[in-house]
MIMI-789399 format. One record per residue: residue in one letter; z negated, x, y of N, C-alpha, C in turn. Coordinates in steps of 0.02 Angstrom, whole numbers, plus 50000, padded with zeros to 5 digits. Atoms other than C-alpha are relative to their C-alpha. Layout:
N
AZXYZXYZXY
...
# end
This chain:
310
M500645003449987449495597757181499545004450041
A500424995549961448615613157245500215000250073
G499765000149931449725612957399499784993750037
S500215006349969449305594757432499265000250018
V500724999549987447445598257417499875004650060
A500084995449944447585613057535500204996850066
T499785003449939448555602757661499484994950023
A500515005049983447245588857653499385003350030
L500594996449974445845601557681500115002550070
V499844997549933446715609157830500014994250050
A499985005849956447065591957904499314997350015
G500685002349990445265586957878499615004550047
A500344995349956444645602757962500234999350072
V499735000949933445795600158111499724993650031
Y500275006449976445215582158126499265000750019
F500714999049985443385587358119499915004050065
L500054996049938443645600558254500184995850061
A499825004549944444495587358362499414995450017
L500585004249988442985576058341499445003850036
V500524996049968441775589958387500185001450073
T499784998749931442815594258541499914993950043
L500085006249962442845576158597499264998650015
E500715001149988440965575058576499755004650056
R500244995249951440685590658680500204998250071
V499765001849933441705583958826499834992850018
G500225006849985440925566558816500534994749991
R499465004750009442495557958756500054997349928
L499975002450069442055553858576499804992749995
P500195007150010442125535058542499544999449939
P500415001050060440915527758415500444998949939
P499615001650060441465525658234500284992950004
A499635006449991442705511258220499814994949946
F500215004950049441675499258115500364993350010
A499665006249984442425484158204500705001250026
N499374998149969443935493558272500114996450066
S500015002849932443495486358442499515004350038
L500434995249967442815499058564499364997050027
C500605002849971441615487458654499514997749946
A500445002050055440945480558489499695006149966
D500274993950032440765497858412499515003550046
E500474997049952439915504058571499344996249998
K500625003950005438655489858552499605002249938
L500344997550059438265495858376499705006950013
A500274993349982438055513558443499384999350043
F500605001349959436845506758573499414998149956
L500545002250043435815498258437499735005849958
R500224994150038435775514558339499585004750043
D500344995349956435245525058487499374997050032
N500565003449968434015512058553499754994449954
P500225005150048433235503058404499544994950032
P500435005249970432525486358463499324999849965
K500685000350026430645484958442499804992749987
S500205006850022430375468558347500174994750052
P499835005049949431355457258466499774993049979
T500225006950012430715439458484500524994950022
A499505004649974432205431858574500695003349995
L499344997250014434035434358526500534996050036
I499435003149966435565430658634500635001349961
L499394999550039437195427358543500594997150039
G499395002649970438985424558598500525005550005
S499464995249990440535433758657499855004250063
S500114995549943440805445358805499694996350060
A500295003749944440355431558929499244999549994
A500735000050011438615430658851499725007050006
W500224993049994438485449658840499935001950073
R500004998149929438885451359025499654994950044
G500245005449958438205434759086499264998449994
I500725000950006436385435759030499645006350024
A500424994549976435145446759124499324999249967
S500595001150040433765448258996499355001750036
A500614998449961432555455759122499714993750031
E500255006349973432435438159195499584996349948
I500395003150053431805431959027499335003449994
A500624996250006430525445959015499564999050062
R500395001249940430005442859195499634993349996
R500315006650005429665424459160499494999849944
Y500455000050058428855427758991499865007349981
P500134992950011428075445258990499915002149927
A500104998450070427675444258805500654999949960
A499355000550035429505440958761500325006949994
R499614993950011430575454858689500724997949985
P499325002450011432375449258715500475005549976
L499454995650021433885457058632500654996350009
N499345003049992435645453258688500435002649942
G499614998350059436565453258522500714997650003
S499325002449991438205447058594500495005849994
F499464995150006439815456358553500614997250037
C499425002349962441425455658651500544997149953
G499405002450033442945445558599499904995849938
L500135003650062442135434658466500194992750004
Q499965007150012442625417758404499344997849967
L500655002550021441185406658348499865001749927
N500144998250069441415410258163499795007449994
Q500224993149999441225428858203499295000550027
T500695000249975439665425058304499524997649945
E500405002150058439005415958150499855005949955
F500094994050040439265432058052499495004650032
V500454995549964438385442458185499294997250000
A500665003150000436945429958195499655001049933
D500304999150066436655430658008499775007249989
Y500184993050008436655449558013499395001950042
L500544997949955435505451758163499344996549983
L500625003550017434265438358109499705002749935
S500264996750061434125446757939499685006750018
R500244993349981433865463558024499374999650043
Y500575000649953432615457358155499634993549986
P500315006350022431525444358067499494997250048
N500505002649953430275442858211500304995650055
V499695004449950431535433358317499764992849990
Q500245006950001430815416258360500494995350034
D499545004149960432065409858489500695003049998
V499304997950000433955410658479500374996150054
L499585003149949435115407258625500725001349983
L499294999550013436945403858591500374997350060
L499625002149941438065403458745500734999349981
L499335001650022439755395458724500444997650058
S499505003149958441335391158817500574997949954
P499445001950043442935383058752500395006049973
I499634994050021443685400558740499715002749935
D500334997650061442425404558602500134995449940
M499965005150052442895389058503500714997549989
D499325002750004444785388058503500435002949944
T499574997050052445445399658365499605002949942
C500354997650059444195401458223500465000049939
T499525000350055445555396158102500465006150004
G499584994050001446455411958051499675006250026
T500374994249975445145423458128499505002149947
D500454997450050444225434558005499295000250028
A500695000449975442375430858026499625006649991
R500364993850017441835447557952500175005450051
L499874995349946441675458958103499945007249977
F500114993250024441065474258008499704999749930
D500314999550066440445480157839499245000650009
R500725000249988438605475757835499645006149971
S500334994350032438105489557714500115006450040
D499864993949961438975503157815499625000050066
V500355000349936438225497057978499255000749989
D500714999050016436495495957897499845007549995
D500114992850009436645514157846500065003750067
Y499894996849935437305519058017499414999050047
L500565001449956435905510458112499355003449978
A500614996950026434585517957998500035007650002
S499924992750004435295535658003499795003450065
E500184995949943434575548758118500375006750000
G499654993750007435705562758060500724999550023
P499294999949980437545567258084500374993849975
I499625006150018438775552858080500745001449989
W499304998150004440385562558054500364996349943
S499665003050058440735554457885500314993250017
Y499735006549983441025537557967500685000550034
Y499354999149968442485544558066500545001349948
F499524999250054443315549057901500094993449962
T499955006550034442895532357819500414995150041
Y499635004649955443575522857970500505004150041
F499504995549970445035534458004500564996050033
D499465003349962446185527858140500165004450060
P499874995349946446915541958245500304996950063
V499695003249942447925530458357499464996850044
S500555003249964446385520358405499545005350030
L500444994749976445355536258422500285003150064
V499704996949941446575544158545500004995250059
R500005004949946446745528258646499314999250030
N500685001049974444875525558660499725006250033
A500244993849971444515543758695500265001150071
S499694998949935445665542858846499604996750057
F500365003449946444485531158941499274998549986
V500695001950016442815529458851499505003450046
K500474996549956441975542558961499934996450067
A500025003749937442455533259120499654993449992
A500335006450012441875516859044499255000849994
R500724998850008440195524158997499675002150066
E500264998049935439995530959173500094994650053
N499935005849955440355513859248500525001350054
R499474998649953441945520159331500614995449990
L499475004950010443035506059263499704993250018
P500375005949975442515490659364500054993949955
F499925006050042443195477859240499885001449926
Y500144998450070442745487059079499445005249995
P500554995350006441055495459097499694999749930
L500364999750063440215501258937499315002850013
I500694998249985438455502059005499554994449975
F500465004950029436925493358937499335000350035
T500705000149979435235487758998499575001649940
A500454998650055433705491358894500004994449949
Y499995005850045433955474158816500674999049966
G499345000750031435775476658766500494995950040
D499525003549957436555466858909500545004950023
G499454995849977438225473258974500204998350071
P499895002249931438145471559164500665002350030
Q499444998349958439665471059275499755000350072
T500314999149935439035478259438500515000550057
T499494999449949440695478859530499984994350050
D499925005449952440985469159689500734997850004
K499305002050003442835467559645500094993949957
S499835005950041443655452259568500715000849974
R499324999650029445205449659463500204993249971
K499725005750035446325436359392500175002149929
I499824998550069446635435359206500584995549980
D499435004050022448345429859149499924998349926
G499995002050070448455420158988499354997349973
E500645002850023446645414358980500054992450000
R499905007250007447095397058920499654997649937
F500275003150059446235385358800500224992850000
D499695006750004446975369158739499604995049960
A500365004650043445795361958610499425003649968
I500554997350038444215364458509500195000049927
D499814999250070444545371058334499454997149956
P500515002850044443635360658201499655005349958
A500324994650039443325376758104499435003250039
C500544997349959442275383058250499414995350001
V500545005050001441275366858251499625000549933
S500324999250065440935369158065499555006250000
S500414993949995440305386758101499354998650038
L500595001749960439135380058235499524995749960
R500435004450039438485366658118499605004049948
R500354995850050438085379357982499485004450034
L500454995549965437295391058108499384996350025
A500565003949974436205377558187499524998249944
H500435002050056435565371658019499645006149971
R500314994150028435235389357957499445002650045
I500514997349954434285394858113499394995550002
T500575004549994433205379358128499634999049934
A500335000650065432875378057942499545005949987
G500424994150008432135395357954499405000050046
G500585000749957430845389158080500095002950070
R499864997349933431685396658233500254994450046
Q499745004749951432115387558393500685002450023
L499324998549977433955386858439500154996250064
T499755003049938434565383758616500745001650005
V499294999149989436425381058638500144998250072
A499845001249930437095382258814500735001350012
S499314998649980438795381258893499995004850060
L499944995149947439325395359007500404997250058
P499595002149943439925391859183500655004050004
L499354996849991441755395659215500214999050072
L499755000449931442605398859381500514994450004
P499545005850000443435382059422500715001950020
A499334998249977444895389859516500385004049947
G499674996050050445245401059367500214996349938
I499855003750061445355387459235500344993350014
E499755006649982446115373059330500644998149964
Q499395001650037447775374559239499864998349928
S500165001250070446935374359069499614993549991
D500435005850008445675360459098499874996750067
P500085002549931445985352159267499524994150005
T500435005849996445015336359224499335001049966
G500624998850036443635344359122499994996849931
A499985003550064444215335158966499835004649941
I500144995450055444145350458854499265001849999
H500724998649997442405354758915499604994149972
D500355005950025441835336958882500074999449924
H499905000050072442605337958708499545005249967
M500434994850027441665354258677499274997649998
V500695002449998440025346258731499884994949945
R500085005050054440285331658612499965003449932
E500004996550065440665343458469499365004049990
I500634996350005439145354258507499434995249982
E500545004850013437995339158512500044997149930
S499915002550068438735332658350499785005349949
A500154994650048438545349658265499255001349994
I500724998550003436705351658310499594993749985
D500365006250015436265333458275499655000749932
G500394999650061434905332158143499615006549994
T500404993849999434155349058189499544999750061
S500444999649941432835354158315500325003750058
A499654996349947434135363458418500094995550062
V499905003749937434355358558601500615002850035
F499404998049964435865359258715499884999350075
W500015000249927435955363558900500695001550026
D499324999449976437585361258992500015004150064
G499994995549943437615376459104500624999450042
E499385001049962439415373059153499924994450051
R500095005749955438865356659232499415000950047
F500635000349963437105360459293499805006650034
A500184993749968437005378959338500295000350070
Q499784999349930437145382559524500295007050010
V499644993749989438445396359537500604998550044
D499415001049959439895399159654500505005649986
A499454995450014441505409159660499795007350008
R500214993149988440625424759725499615002949941
D500384997750058439625425559563500445002549943
F499544998550055441185428759458500405006350013
V499534994449999442125444659420500704997449984
D499385003250020443485434159338499824993049975
P500165006950017443625416259273499474999049947
I500465001150055442495419159123499415004850000
H500544995250000441315433459170499635000150067
L500424999649941439865433659292499885007350019
R500234993449979439505448859398499245000149994
W500714999350019437735455559378499544995950043
T500435004149957436975446859528500044992649979
G499925006950024437695430359466499674999049933
A500325000650065437075433759290499254999150007
A500725000749989435295435659355499834993050023
R500135006949976435395419059448500104995049944
F499875004650055436165410259299499455000349948
T500524999350051434885417259177499344996850023
S500625003049974433435412059289500034992549995
Q499935007250004434115394359297499964997649927
L500005002050071434385393759108499305000249972
V500684999450026432625399759070499564994350028
T500395005449970431885387159192500164993349967
A499795006450028432895372859116499814999349926
T500075000550073432635377058932499355003049972
G500584996550026431085387958916500165005349949
F499814995150050432075400158812499625006650010
G500354993649999431085415758769499254999549999
A500725000750000429345408658781499725001549930
V500284998150065428325416758642499504994749979
K500415005650024427535402958539499325002549976
# end
């Protein structure tokens, strides 16, 4: 037993020294609360840049994180304090979890914007909604001291080594399709002028479990006296033509959204149909480059009034 304890102590010391070394060379990823580098980096951003009583909250997946330029909201409504609370790779039931957490944490939020595409609503069934442990993240966001203990609690050396290999480049905006940079509002701009195709980005149907999540979310937000705006995100037509050549899936999504928010004060704006964007605004079929995000956000704010401080 003494040998096992000694071995564990040595292994722990080696691991700690590895963490310190990675931090010194700028390659230490954040603690793996979600075990998703971009999601965990968003939590690290919130810890390092605590939002000051945000009044407007943006929710969704990576397309909302990268596709909303919150400065456009603040420019239109100077009293607004927007926070982009979108995380990458989320299905709608996970966004419901994030919304509940952030709205509890930031009670001054008056307006909520939820941006959706069919990709966010196709596989809620079988997807764990719980993105992270709320208590651990609460402690992490509130802590101003060392955070080494979280690397032991969320010990995953394989993920650590993989993320350490490229996180520095991502933070320095040297990976055009995977930048881990943030605006003051928590947006995740893609500033590259390059474009890419994405293989396998297909969606075939709207999952009823996602619709149920939206219904619960809409009722919870509006019952709390907040205004909810649901909007569809524009997609690059040439990039989705094989998945939805006639627009039938998008139309199905719109019907389900309108059904889910029926009976609440929530409003819907069909950005996929009404926003004026073109192919040059897209990095790939589902993500806007930063110049396109600014144009889209300006149009959304004009159409919906999202962010106006009541």
